[in-house]
C-alpha positions as MATLAB code, in Angstrom:
seq = 'XXXXXXXXXXXXXXXXXXXXXXXXXXXXXXXXXXXXXXXXXXXXXXXXXXXXXXXXXXXXXXXXXXXXXXXXXXXXXXXXXXXXXXXXXXXXXXXXXXXXXXXXXXXXXXXXXXXXXXXXXXXXXXXXXXXXXXXXXXXXXXXXXXXXXXX';
ca = [
     -10.905  -16.146   16.369;
     -10.806  -12.505   17.352;
      -9.030   -9.782   15.417;
      -6.439   -7.703   17.268;
      -6.801   -3.936   17.071;
      -4.214   -1.254   17.848;
      -4.796    2.480   18.199;
      -3.281    4.543   15.375;
      -3.419    8.320   15.408;
      -4.586    9.959   12.188;
      -4.656   13.624   11.174;
      -6.961   14.888    8.466;
      -5.548   17.653    6.258;
      -7.840   20.303    4.787;
      -7.674   18.555    1.398;
      -9.457   15.475    2.794;
     -12.463   17.281    4.256;
     -15.643   15.458    3.304;
     -13.860   12.195    2.481;
     -14.078    9.060    4.635;
     -11.187    7.987    6.812;
      -9.551    4.739    5.633;
     -12.278    2.112    5.823;
     -12.456   -1.678    6.085;
     -15.061   -2.663    3.485;
     -15.864   -6.063    5.046;
     -15.670   -7.561    8.524;
     -12.586   -9.675    7.756;
     -10.796   -7.312    5.342;
      -7.046   -7.021    5.944;
      -6.748   -3.626    4.294;
      -8.585   -0.340    4.523;
      -9.445    1.623    1.414;
      -7.628    4.915    0.851;
      -9.451    7.717   -0.986;
      -8.143   10.220   -3.531;
      -8.022   13.746   -2.080;
      -7.576   15.476   -5.427;
      -9.093   18.905   -6.080;
      -9.374   18.310   -9.831;
      -9.616   15.093  -11.830;
      -6.230   13.543  -12.655;
      -5.565   11.624  -15.874;
      -2.978    8.832  -15.800;
      -1.882    8.067  -19.337;
      -0.786    4.515  -20.281;
       2.689    4.009  -18.816;
       2.310    7.093  -16.630;
       2.925    7.394  -12.895;
       1.105   10.006  -10.807;
       1.375   10.680   -7.063;
      -2.159   10.935   -5.652;
      -2.700   12.648   -2.273;
      -4.951   11.182    0.431;
      -5.019   14.250    2.675;
      -4.084   12.097    5.671;
      -1.120   11.830    8.015;
      -0.681    8.928   10.457;
       1.456    8.112   13.488;
       2.053    4.386   13.156;
       3.190    2.887   16.470;
       6.802    1.752   16.819;
       7.091   -1.915   15.902;
       4.607   -1.591   13.041;
       4.612   -0.345    9.450;
       1.975    0.897    7.064;
       1.728   -0.881    3.728;
       0.054    0.732    0.726;
      -1.104   -1.901   -1.745;
      -2.951   -1.868   -5.062;
      -6.699   -2.471   -5.225;
      -7.311   -5.684   -7.131;
     -10.371   -4.306   -8.933;
      -8.411   -1.372  -10.364;
      -5.582   -3.706  -11.372;
      -7.770   -6.268  -13.133;
     -10.234   -3.890  -14.775;
      -7.932   -0.979  -15.666;
      -4.280   -2.030  -15.223;
      -3.826    0.424  -12.329;
      -1.259   -0.568   -9.708;
       1.605    0.822   -7.626;
       5.136    0.910   -9.083;
       6.570   -0.100   -5.682;
       4.151   -2.530   -4.147;
       3.735   -2.752   -1.311;
       4.867    0.755   -0.510;
       6.096    1.046    3.074;
       5.252    3.828    5.507;
       7.696    3.690    8.408;
       6.597    4.312   11.988;
       8.644    7.526   12.172;
       7.176    9.113    8.983;
       4.785   11.985    9.693;
       4.047   13.388    6.240;
       0.995   12.983    4.054;
       0.220    9.534    2.693;
       0.476    9.874   -1.071;
      -0.137    6.953   -3.408;
       1.990    6.473   -6.539;
      -0.347    5.005   -9.150;
       0.932    3.538  -12.410;
      -1.167    2.804  -15.474;
      -0.172   -0.550  -16.976;
      -3.337   -0.470  -19.081;
      -3.793    0.587  -22.683;
      -6.224    3.467  -22.007;
      -5.987    6.680  -20.002;
      -7.383    6.343  -16.472;
      -9.254    9.097  -14.636;
      -8.785    9.585  -10.876;
     -11.610   11.588   -9.322;
     -12.045   12.983   -5.827;
     -13.186   10.336   -3.351;
     -12.220    7.383   -5.561;
     -10.891    4.357   -3.668;
      -7.322    4.194   -4.992;
      -5.379    1.772   -2.778;
      -5.439   -0.455    0.288;
      -3.741    0.413    3.581;
      -2.520   -2.358    5.900;
      -0.819   -1.925    9.275;
       1.517   -4.851    9.997;
       4.068   -5.799   12.656;
       7.760   -5.360   11.894;
      10.465   -7.821   12.908;
      14.014   -6.465   13.211;
      16.981   -8.554   12.059;
      20.186   -9.149   14.013;
      22.692  -10.390   11.430;
      24.839  -13.367   12.351;
      27.659  -13.629    9.828;
      28.768  -17.241    9.266;
      31.285  -18.949    6.958;
      28.596  -21.329    5.590;
      24.814  -21.602    5.682;
      23.022  -24.768    6.852;
      22.319  -27.212    3.998;
      18.771  -27.802    2.678;
      17.328  -30.139    0.049;
      16.701  -27.184   -2.269;
      20.107  -25.642   -1.825;
      20.812  -22.827   -4.291;
      18.266  -23.879   -6.920;
      16.389  -20.750   -7.939;
      13.496  -19.699  -10.151;
      11.638  -22.600  -11.745;
      13.475  -25.258   -9.785;
      10.270  -27.143   -8.962;
       9.024  -27.371  -12.554;
       6.072  -25.822  -14.350;
];
């Protein structure tokens, strides 16, 4: 099976000079690593949220979105995640990609220049056309919610 590629324009800001562009770390990786474009080390205290710059701007094609997701290694080893995951970058946004990191861990976390801080995925977007109806079609599950299928 072949992987589909689409061209996406990217602009490097001065703050990202010397850092790699977003990079797929393996042949079948879904996400590309984003790198911290900080000038000085940033400490994220337990419970703290800090917006980390990447020094990159992108022009995502219409019909697609950018998704910024946590890196599993940072989450498991240090409790570092995103407070709004996945974070969405709309196709019409042209500002810098900045990553909100939150420290769910019990120790301060240090972000240094060039650190891989998040994953970036480009995904297709489907638009909804609402069809208001007086009743929804019945299903076996119906309105049973959380935990309906047992433990």
